[in-house]
LOVEX-329073 format. One record per residue (C-alpha): x, y, z. Coordinates in steps of 0.5 Angstrom, whole numbers, padded with zeros to 4 digits, always signed. Example, Ala and Ser with C-alpha at 12.3 -4.5 7.8 and 13.67 -1.06 7.14 Angstrom:
2
+0025-0009+0016/+0027-0002+0014/
END
This chain:
403
+0145+0432-0072/+0147+0438-0067/+0151+0436-0061/+0148+0442-0057/+0145+0439-0050/+0138+0439-0050/+0134+0443-0044/+0132+0439-0038/+0125+0437-0039/+0121+0441-0033/+0115+0436-0033/+0119+0431-0028/+0119+0436-0023/+0112+0437-0022/+0110+0430-0019/+0116+0431-0014/+0112+0438-0012/+0105+0434-0012/+0108+0429-0008/+0111+0434-0003/+0104+0437-0002/+0101+0431-0001/+0106+0429+0004/+0105+0436+0008/+0098+0435+0008/+0097+0429+0013/+0102+0432+0018/+0098+0439+0018/+0092+0434+0020/+0094+0431+0026/+0097+0438+0029/+0090+0441+0028/+0087+0435+0032/+0092+0435+0037/+0090+0443+0038/+0083+0441+0038/+0084+0436+0043/+0088+0440+0048/+0083+0446+0047/+0077+0440+0049/+0081+0438+0055/+0082+0445+0057/+0075+0446+0057/+0073+0440+0061/+0079+0441+0066/+0076+0448+0067/+0069+0445+0068/+0072+0440+0073/+0075+0446+0077/+0069+0450+0077/+0065+0444+0079/+0070+0442+0085/+0070+0450+0087/+0062+0450+0088/+0063+0443+0091/+0068+0446+0096/+0064+0452+0098/+0057+0448+0098/+0060+0442+0102/+0060+0446+0109/+0053+0447+0109/+0051+0440+0107/+0056+0437+0112/+0053+0442+0118/+0046+0441+0116/+0047+0433+0116/+0052+0433+0122/+0048+0427+0125/+0050+0423+0119/+0056+0425+0116/+0060+0427+0123/+0059+0420+0126/+0061+0417+0119/+0067+0421+0118/+0069+0419+0125/+0068+0412+0124/+0072+0412+0118/+0078+0415+0121/+0077+0410+0127/+0077+0404+0122/+0084+0407+0119/+0087+0407+0126/+0084+0401+0129/+0084+0396+0123/+0092+0394+0124/+0090+0393+0131/+0085+0388+0129/+0089+0385+0124/+0094+0383+0130/+0089+0380+0134/+0086+0376+0128/+0093+0373+0127/+0093+0370+0134/+0087+0366+0133/+0081+0371+0135/+0075+0371+0130/+0074+0377+0126/+0068+0379+0130/+0072+0378+0136/+0078+0382+0134/+0074+0388+0131/+0070+0389+0138/+0076+0388+0142/+0080+0393+0138/+0074+0398+0139/+0074+0396+0146/+0081+0398+0148/+0080+0404+0144/+0074+0406+0148/+0078+0404+0155/+0084+0409+0153/+0079+0415+0152/+0075+0413+0158/+0082+0413+0162/+0084+0420+0159/+0078+0423+0160/+0078+0421+0168/+0085+0423+0169/+0083+0430+0166/+0076+0431+0169/+0077+0428+0176/+0081+0433+0178/+0077+0438+0174/+0071+0437+0178/+0075+0438+0185/+0077+0444+0182/+0070+0447+0180/+0069+0448+0187/+0074+0453+0187/+0072+0457+0181/+0069+0463+0184/+0075+0464+0188/+0079+0464+0182/+0075+0468+0178/+0075+0473+0184/+0083+0473+0184/+0083+0474+0177/+0079+0480+0177/+0083+0483+0183/+0089+0482+0179/+0086+0486+0173/+0084+0491+0178/+0091+0492+0180/+0093+0492+0172/+0088+0498+0171/+0090+0502+0177/+0097+0502+0174/+0095+0504+0167/+0089+0509+0169/+0093+0514+0166/+0092+0511+0159/+0084+0510+0161/+0084+0518+0162/+0087+0519+0156/+0082+0515+0152/+0077+0519+0156/+0079+0525+0154/+0081+0523+0147/+0073+0521+0146/+0071+0527+0149/+0075+0531+0144/+0072+0527+0139/+0065+0529+0141/+0063+0521+0142/+0060+0519+0149/+0060+0512+0151/+0055+0508+0147/+0049+0504+0151/+0050+0497+0151/+0045+0492+0150/+0045+0485+0153/+0042+0479+0150/+0039+0474+0154/+0043+0467+0152/+0041+0460+0155/+0045+0458+0161/+0050+0452+0160/+0046+0447+0163/+0040+0449+0158/+0045+0448+0153/+0047+0441+0155/+0040+0439+0156/+0039+0441+0149/+0045+0438+0146/+0046+0432+0150/+0041+0427+0146/+0044+0429+0140/+0051+0428+0142/+0049+0421+0145/+0046+0419+0139/+0052+0421+0135/+0057+0417+0139/+0053+0411+0139/+0052+0412+0131/+0060+0413+0131/+0062+0406+0135/+0056+0402+0131/+0059+0405+0124/+0066+0404+0126/+0065+0396+0129/+0062+0394+0122/+0067+0398+0118/+0073+0394+0122/+0069+0388+0122/+0068+0388+0114/+0075+0391+0112/+0077+0384+0109/+0071+0384+0105/+0073+0391+0103/+0080+0389+0101/+0078+0383+0097/+0073+0387+0093/+0078+0393+0092/+0083+0387+0089/+0078+0383+0085/+0072+0387+0084/+0075+0391+0078/+0075+0389+0071/+0082+0392+0070/+0088+0389+0074/+0092+0395+0074/+0086+0399+0077/+0086+0394+0082/+0093+0394+0084/+0092+0402+0084/+0086+0402+0089/+0090+0397+0093/+0096+0402+0094/+0092+0408+0095/+0088+0404+0101/+0094+0402+0104/+0098+0408+0103/+0092+0412+0107/+0091+0407+0112/+0099+0407+0113/+0100+0414+0113/+0094+0416+0118/+0095+0410+0123/+0102+0412+0123/+0101+0419+0124/+0096+0419+0129/+0100+0413+0133/+0107+0417+0133/+0103+0424+0135/+0100+0420+0140/+0106+0418+0143/+0109+0425+0142/+0103+0428+0146/+0104+0423+0151/+0111+0425+0153/+0109+0432+0153/+0103+0431+0158/+0108+0427+0162/+0113+0433+0162/+0107+0438+0163/+0105+0434+0169/+0112+0433+0172/+0113+0441+0171/+0106+0442+0175/+0108+0438+0180/+0115+0441+0181/+0112+0448+0181/+0107+0446+0186/+0101+0447+0181/+0094+0443+0184/+0092+0437+0180/+0098+0436+0176/+0095+0430+0172/+0090+0434+0170/+0094+0439+0167/+0099+0433+0164/+0092+0430+0160/+0090+0437+0158/+0096+0439+0155/+0097+0432+0151/+0090+0432+0149/+0090+0440+0146/+0097+0438+0143/+0093+0434+0138/+0090+0440+0135/+0096+0444+0131/+0097+0451+0133/+0091+0453+0136/+0091+0447+0142/+0098+0450+0144/+0095+0457+0144/+0089+0455+0148/+0093+0451+0153/+0098+0457+0154/+0092+0462+0155/+0089+0457+0160/+0095+0456+0164/+0096+0464+0164/+0089+0465+0167/+0090+0459+0172/+0097+0462+0174/+0094+0469+0175/+0089+0466+0179/+0093+0462+0184/+0100+0465+0185/+0101+0471+0190/+0104+0475+0185/+0103+0477+0177/+0110+0474+0175/+0109+0468+0179/+0103+0467+0175/+0106+0467+0169/+0111+0462+0170/+0107+0456+0168/+0105+0459+0162/+0112+0461+0160/+0115+0454+0162/+0110+0451+0157/+0111+0455+0152/+0118+0454+0152/+0117+0446+0152/+0112+0447+0146/+0117+0451+0142/+0122+0445+0143/+0117+0440+0142/+0114+0443+0135/+0121+0445+0132/+0126+0440+0134/+0122+0433+0137/+0116+0433+0132/+0120+0434+0126/+0126+0429+0127/+0121+0424+0129/+0116+0425+0124/+0121+0426+0118/+0119+0429+0111/+0114+0423+0110/+0109+0427+0114/+0111+0434+0113/+0105+0438+0111/+0104+0445+0109/+0102+0450+0115/+0097+0454+0111/+0094+0447+0109/+0093+0445+0116/+0090+0452+0118/+0085+0452+0112/+0083+0445+0114/+0083+0447+0121/+0078+0453+0120/+0074+0449+0115/+0072+0443+0119/+0072+0447+0125/+0067+0451+0122/+0063+0445+0120/+0063+0441+0126/+0066+0445+0131/+0071+0442+0136/+0070+0435+0133/+0072+0438+0126/+0078+0441+0129/+0080+0434+0132/+0079+0431+0125/+0082+0436+0121/+0089+0433+0121/+0087+0426+0119/+0082+0428+0114/+0088+0432+0111/+0092+0426+0111/+0087+0422+0108/+0086+0427+0102/+0094+0428+0101/+0095+0421+0101/+0089+0420+0096/+0092+0425+0091/+0099+0423+0092/+0097+0417+0088/+0091+0419+0084/+0095+0426+0082/+0095+0433+0085/+0091+0438+0081/+0096+0444+0078/+0092+0450+0080/+0097+0455+0079/+0100+0452+0073/+0093+0452+0070/+0092+0459+0071/+0098+0460+0066/+0096+0455+0061/+0099+0449+0063/+0095+0442+0064/+0090+0441+0070/+0094+0435+0072/+0101+0433+0071/+0100+0428+0066/+0095+0430+0061/+0090+0425+0059/+0092+0424+0052/+0099+0421+0054/+0095+0416+0058/+0096+0409+0055/+0090+0406+0053/+0088+0398+0055/+0090+0396+0048/+0096+0400+0048/+0098+0397+0054/+0097+0390+0052/+0100+0391+0046/
END
């Protein structure tokens, strides 16, 4: 026998290679499944995004056509969120649920009527002086036109050089104010009655609604999440409206006192109007500034004195909007100004003045809802990220949570 070493048998290496192949094949299948699931999820997210965009564009027409139904319903929901804490407080002192709900609604109606009485009572007395104020404003603008007559002459010479002449104006006959009130009054009365009836029944049924949210779900986690969403929406909207109401009341008091010190007629009316318009972000203070400007020009002896009330209000609003309101509301109620303007223009387009008043509460409700459910990642979705922060594949199932 020779002592030379025999070469190693290559046969035993084949099972190792085959086992390596078999071990790599199962790992490739889950990656393909994961990629397919991600593509399927992205396709579903794209469809959801397109459907949501279509609803966003079509919803104004539906809400505008059905404003007799949708506007009272939305207003009633906001009133229910606002007045439910007051009804709960009244129920704790021993009042029945029906009585506490009705009393909360009556207190709100009394506050609104007092506010409108404070504003409308002096306004009716000033209405007789309206023609004289219009003549005074016209005289002021005539003086301004005389001061800037050179600009008008330059414009006329420029139009003559360009070969253009003044176009003929066509004036269309429009319904008068009284005709518009006569046509819109029945619809307005109907909407107000529907609003308060819906608000009463929603406030009265708030306990049953909470019980159904807690015990009417098949999954306990879903019940807890629904209860948290409802509580967060109610707390956020009610706290915001009440806090802003107190701030606006302070603004109204300061404006009323300032109008009294400046000798402006009807200081209570100006204070109430400033408090009411301050509920509408950005647009309300601008409207109040314009009204004070026109009223000051019409009643003051000189143009400079006529601009003093508007300038004083503008300074007050600057301090209130940049110092007082942010320090009181804090970061919890901080909203994107662009979103506020979009909501304001959107609901004003749909429902007019009532939509402008409801725009911020509706935006708060939607913000609180999406904070719990999850906000869509629209910008990231365009660049390939998931539509929501937590993909559906990572959400544990009921079996996994029980395990």
